[in-house]
C-alpha positions in Angstrom: 0.0 -0.1 -0.1 2.9 2.3 0.5 3.4 3.1 -3.2 -0.2 3.8 -3.6 -0.1 6.3 -0.6 3.0 7.9 -2.1 0.9 8.2 -5.4 -2.1 9.9 -3.3 0.2 12.4 -1.8 1.3 13.5 -5.1 -2.3 14.1 -6.0 -2.6 16.0 -2.7 0.1 18.2 -3.8 -1.4 19.0 -7.0 -4.9 19.7 -5.4 -3.3 22.1 -2.8 -1.2 23.9 -5.5 -4.3 24.4 -7.9 -6.5 25.5 -4.9 -4.2 28.3 -3.6 -6.1 31.1 -5.3 -9.6 29.1 -4.9 -9.6 28.1 -1.1 -8.4 30.1 2.0 -5.1 29.3 3.4 -6.7 28.4 6.6 -8.5 25.3 4.9 -5.3 24.4 2.9 -2.7 24.5 5.8 -4.0 21.6 7.9 -4.0 19.4 4.7 -0.8 20.5 3.5 0.7 19.5 6.9 -0.9 16.0 7.0 0.5 15.6 3.5 4.0 16.4 5.0 3.5 14.2 7.9 2.4 11.3 5.8 5.2 11.7 3.4 7.6 11.8 6.5 5.9 8.7 8.0 6.4 6.8 4.7 10.2 8.1 4.4 11.6 5.8 7.0 12.5 2.1 6.4 9.4 -0.2 6.3 11.3 -2.7 8.5 11.6 -0.5 11.4 9.0 0.5 14.0 9.0 3.8 15.4 7.7 3.8 19.1 7.2 7.0 21.2 7.2 6.8 25.1 4.7 9.4 26.3 3.7 10.2 29.9 3.5 12.7 32.8 6.2 13.6 35.2 7.2 10.9 37.7 5.4 8.0 35.6 9.0 6.4 35.2 8.9 7.0 31.4 12.6 7.4 31.3 13.2 4.4 33.4 11.3 2.4 31.3 13.4 3.7 28.2 16.4 2.8 29.9 15.0 -0.7 30.6 14.0 -1.1 27.0 17.4 0.0 26.1 19.3 -2.1 28.6 21.4 0.7 29.7 21.2 4.1 31.6 20.8 6.3 28.5 17.9 8.8 29.7 18.2 10.7 32.9 15.7 9.6 35.7 14.6 11.5 38.8 12.1 13.6 40.3 13.0 17.1 39.1 10.6 18.6 36.8 11.0 18.0 34.0 13.8 15.4 33.3 13.2 14.6 29.6 14.3 18.1 28.4 14.4 17.1 24.8 13.2 14.1 22.8 15.8 11.3 22.7 15.8 8.7 20.0 17.3 5.0 20.3 18.0 3.8 17.0 19.2 0.2 16.0 22.7 -0.1 15.3 23.7 0.4 11.5 20.1 2.1 11.1 21.4 5.6 11.9 21.9 6.9 8.4 18.7 5.5 7.1 16.8 7.2 10.0 18.8 10.5 10.0 16.5 12.2 7.6 13.2 11.2 9.5 14.5 12.2 12.8 15.9 15.4 11.6 12.6 16.3 10.2 11.1 15.3 13.6 13.7 17.8 15.1 15.1 15.1 17.3 18.9 15.7 17.4 19.7 13.6 20.6 20.3 10.0 19.3 21.8 6.9 20.5 22.6 3.3 19.1 21.1 0.3 20.5 22.1 -3.4 19.6 18.7 -4.7 20.8 15.9 -5.3 18.2 17.0 -4.1 14.8 13.3 -3.3 14.0 12.9 -0.9 16.9 13.4 2.9 17.1 12.4 4.2 20.6 11.8 7.9 21.3 11.7 9.2 24.9 9.4 12.3 24.7 9.3 15.2 27.1 6.9 14.9 29.9 3.1 15.5 28.7 2.6 17.6 31.8 5.8 19.4 31.7 5.7 23.1 33.1 7.7 24.0 30.0 5.3 24.9 27.0 8.0 24.1 24.6 8.0 20.4 25.9 4.0 20.1 25.6 4.4 21.6 21.9 7.0 19.0 21.1 4.7 16.2 22.2 1.8 17.5 20.2 4.0 17.9 17.2 5.5 14.3 17.4 2.6 12.1 18.5 0.7 11.9 15.1 4.0 11.3 13.3 5.1 7.9 14.8 3.9 4.4 14.5 3.1 3.5 18.1 2.8 5.6 21.2 3.1 3.9 24.6 1.3 6.1 27.3 3.1 5.4 30.4 1.3 6.1 33.7 1.6 5.0 37.3 -0.8 3.6 40.0 -0.9 7.3 41.5 -1.6 9.2 38.4 -3.3 7.0 36.1 -6.6 9.0 36.5 -5.1 12.2 35.9 -7.7 14.4 34.2 -5.1 16.3 32.1 -3.7 13.3 30.6 -7.1 11.8 29.6 -8.8 15.0 28.7 -6.1 17.0 27.0 -4.0 14.2 25.7 -5.5 10.7 25.2 -9.0 11.6 24.3 -8.4 14.2 21.7 -6.3 11.7 19.9 -8.7 8.7 20.3 -8.7 8.5 16.4 -5.1 7.0 16.7 -6.1 4.4 19.3 -4.9 1.6 17.0 -1.4 2.7 17.4 -1.7 3.2 21.3 -0.3 0.9 23.9 -0.8 1.5 27.7 1.6 0.7 30.5 0.8 0.7 33.9 4.3 1.3 35.7 5.7 1.2 39.0 3.5 -1.6 40.1 5.8 -2.7 42.8 4.7 0.3 44.8 1.3 -1.1 45.3 0.1 -4.6 46.8 0.2 -7.3 44.1 -3.5 -7.9 45.2 -4.5 -4.4 44.1 -2.9 -4.4 40.4 -5.8 -6.0 38.8 -8.4 -3.6 40.3 -6.2 -0.7 39.2 -5.6 -2.0 35.6 -9.4 -2.5 35.4 -10.1 1.0 36.6 -7.4 2.5 34.0 -9.5 0.4 31.3 -12.6 2.1 32.3 -11.0 5.4 32.1 -9.6 4.6 28.7 -12.8 3.5 27.4 -14.2 6.9 28.6 -11.7 8.5 26.5 -12.9 6.7 23.4 -10.4 4.0 23.6 -12.4 1.0 22.8 -10.0 -1.9 23.3 -7.3 -0.5 25.5 -4.2 -2.6 25.5 -2.6 -2.3 29.0 0.8 -3.9 30.2 2.0 -3.6 33.9 5.7 -3.1 34.4 8.2 -1.9 37.0 11.0 -0.6 35.1 13.1 0.4 38.0 11.8 -1.6 41.0 13.2 -1.1 44.7 14.8 -4.5 44.5 15.3 -7.0 41.9 15.3 -6.8 38.1 12.6 -4.8 35.8 9.2 -6.3 35.9 7.3 -6.7 32.8 9.7 -5.4 30.4 10.4 -8.5 28.5 6.4 -8.7 28.0 6.3 -5.2 26.7 9.1 -6.1 24.3 7.3 -9.0 23.0 4.2 -6.9 22.5 6.4 -4.5 20.6 7.7 -7.3 18.4 4.0 -7.8 17.4 4.1 -4.0 16.3 6.4 -5.2 13.4 3.0 -5.9 11.7 1.7 -2.6 12.6 2.7 -1.2 9.4 -0.6 -2.3 7.9 -2.5 -0.5 10.5 -0.4 2.7 10.1 -1.0 2.5 6.4 -4.8 2.1 6.9 -4.9 5.1 9.3 -2.8 7.2 6.8 -5.4 6.4 4.2 -8.3 7.3 6.5 -6.4 10.7 7.1 -6.1 11.3 3.5 -9.8 10.3 2.8 -10.8 13.0 5.4 -8.5 15.7 3.7 -10.0 14.9 0.3 -13.5 15.3 1.8 -12.6 18.5 3.5 -11.1 19.9 0.3 -14.4 19.1 -1.3 -16.4 20.7 1.5 -14.1 23.9 1.5 -14.4 24.3 -2.3 -18.3 24.5 -2.1 -18.4 21.6 -4.4 -17.9 21.6 -8.1 -21.3 23.1 -9.0 -21.0 25.2 -12.3 -22.4 28.9 -12.5 -23.2 29.1 -16.2 -21.0 32.2 -16.3 -20.8 32.7 -20.2 -24.5 32.7 -20.5 -25.4 34.9 -17.7 -22.5 37.3 -18.5 -23.7 37.6 -22.1 -27.2 38.8 -20.7 -25.7 41.0 -18.2 -23.3 42.5 -20.7 -26.0 43.4 -23.2 -28.2 45.0 -20.7 -25.4 47.1 -19.2 -24.3 48.3 -22.6 -27.7 49.0 -23.6 -28.2 51.2 -20.5 -25.0 52.9 -21.3 -26.4 53.9 -24.8 -29.3 55.4 -22.9 -26.9 57.5 -21.0 -27.4 55.5 -17.8 -23.9 54.6 -17.3 -24.0 54.6 -13.3 -26.9 52.3 -13.7 -25.1 50.1 -15.9 -22.0 49.8 -13.8 -24.1 49.2 -10.6 -26.0 46.2 -12.2 -22.8 44.5 -13.1 -21.4 45.0 -9.8 -24.6 43.4 -8.4 -24.3 40.4 -10.8 -20.7 39.9 -9.8 -21.4 40.2 -5.9 -24.3 37.7 -6.5 -21.8 35.5 -8.4 -19.3 35.6 -5.6 -21.9 34.4 -3.0 -22.8 31.4 -5.2 -19.0 30.6 -5.7 -17.9 31.1 -2.0 -14.6 30.5 -0.6 -11.4 32.3 -1.6 -12.8 32.6 -5.4 -15.8 34.3 -3.8 -13.6 36.7 -1.8 -11.7 37.7 -4.8 -15.0 38.2 -6.9 -16.3 40.3 -4.2 -13.3 42.6 -4.6 -14.0 42.7 -8.5 -17.4 43.5 -7.8 -16.5 46.7 -5.6 -14.3 47.8 -8.7 -16.9 47.3 -11.5 -18.5 50.7 -11.4 -15.3 52.5 -11.7 -13.9 50.2 -14.3 -17.2 50.4 -16.3 -16.9 54.1 -16.3 -13.3 54.0 -17.6 -14.4 51.6 -20.3 -17.2 54.0 -21.4 -14.5 56.9 -21.4 -12.3 54.7 -23.6 -15.0 53.9 -25.9 -16.0 57.5 -26.4 -12.9 57.9 -28.6 -13.8 55.3 -30.9 -15.7 56.4 -34.2 -15.7 55.1 -37.6 -13.2 57.7 -38.7 -11.2 57.6 -35.5 -10.9 61.7 -35.4 -13.6 62.3 -32.8 -12.4 64.1 -29.4 -12.8 62.3 -26.1 -16.1 63.9 -25.5 -17.5 62.1 -28.4 -19.4 59.5 -26.2 -21.2 62.1 -24.3 -21.8 64.1 -27.5 -22.9 60.8 -29.1 -25.3 59.9 -26.4 -26.7 63.5 -26.1 -27.8 63.3 -29.8 -28.4 59.7 -30.2 -31.3 60.1 -32.4 -29.6 62.0 -35.0 -26.2 60.1 -34.8 -25.2 58.1 -37.7 -25.8 54.3 -37.4 -22.2 53.5 -37.9 -21.1 55.7 -35.0 -23.5 54.1 -32.7 -22.6 50.6 -33.9 -18.7 51.6 -33.5 -19.4 52.8 -29.9 -21.6 50.0 -28.8 -19.1 47.3 -30.1 -16.1 49.1 -28.6 -17.8 49.6 -25.2 -18.9 45.8 -25.2 -15.3 44.8 -25.9 -13.7 46.9 -23.5 -15.9 45.7 -20.7 -15.8 42.1 -21.8 -11.8 42.5 -21.5 -11.5 44.7 -18.3 -14.3 43.0 -16.1 -15.2 39.9 -17.8 -11.7 38.3 -18.3 -10.8 38.7 -14.8 -13.7 36.8 -13.7 -13.1 34.0 -16.3 -9.7 33.8 -14.9 -10.9 33.1 -11.3 -13.7 30.8 -12.2 -11.0 28.9 -14.5 -8.8 28.5 -11.6 -11.6 27.4 -9.5 -12.4 24.7 -12.1 -8.8 23.5 -12.3 -8.9 23.2 -8.5 -12.2 21.4 -8.6 -10.7 19.0 -11.0 -7.7 18.1 -8.9 -9.7 17.8 -5.8 -12.1 15.3 -7.6 -9.2 13.3 -9.0 -7.8 13.0 -5.4 -11.2 12.1 -3.9 -11.6 9.5 -6.7 -8.2 8.0 -6.1 -8.6 7.8 -2.4 -12.0 6.2 -2.7 -10.6 3.5 -5.3 -7.9 2.7 -2.8 -10.4 2.4 0.0 -12.2 0.0 -1.8 -9.3 -2.2 -2.7 -8.1 -2.3 0.9 -11.3 -3.3 2.4 
């Protein structure tokens, strides 16, 4: 599926490029970010699962990182916060292949490990850090890794901030979540089951339908780590997670395509040429009856109405055009006043011609009419055509993306 997703990303890029003058930047920015994140996710080796450890201060997250690494590579302790910057543990020999991905994530601190060749482990700053930069780093990284291990402990596993501001908003990613109840050596073994059940209830309240919870004690008061081997075995199953990740990426891209369709107000046509022809004929006719202000106002009303029908950034641009229509129409009328059959009339010819219309030669009237019609079509009509043409290209690119996403979804279900 990876190659198909890469192909979809190319279509996303085209849709965004074609829509820059059609949709608001606020509509395009999240989709462009999603495309970049997806491309980044697909850039690292297929054989490596990227796992992030996330948790609050004192949960033992860094201790668990050390236990998984088999060495004291991450600082531990009670000072807020201990994990100052993200730290990546990369399989020996995979550093070069992973460097571009980790660079893009902004993770400069890295160590090699000679453990599982399929595991890249990232220790994130504490989710409840008093440092806002740390919280921002966590929010930036979570959607861009394969698997997130949420680490908590018997004292803070019900922490409202963790559940309401971290886990619950990301419930759509639950297929990539694993939960660890750490430091179980601090409670009576008979109570561990009850605490796990309560944690599961809390996670279901967050929207996690089938929470996967593992109990550990990465740094017990006495004896070797507890449950770490079981956690590693569970992570080994994560090597098959790539299929889940790809499906989630496809779901994200499908949502992005739907958002683009919604933001573009659909691909409905506005029959511009037919309507414009009628409006132009009416406006020039009014001008010939010396009602130039009425003619300009009528065209402005038409363009404003068109802007409301189109909506989005194109509609905003058309509203700007509508505001300029009266003055532009007046300029066109002034220019047309110099056009006569013999090209020797002064600039007042249009005013004079209109004032004595009944006695004017038919050839002069015809030349003036055609000159004004051509000028208005060029000065006012062509910019509107260009805006609508760009809108059409954007709709075509968005429709192409939506069709491609739908086709891939059908093939993978």
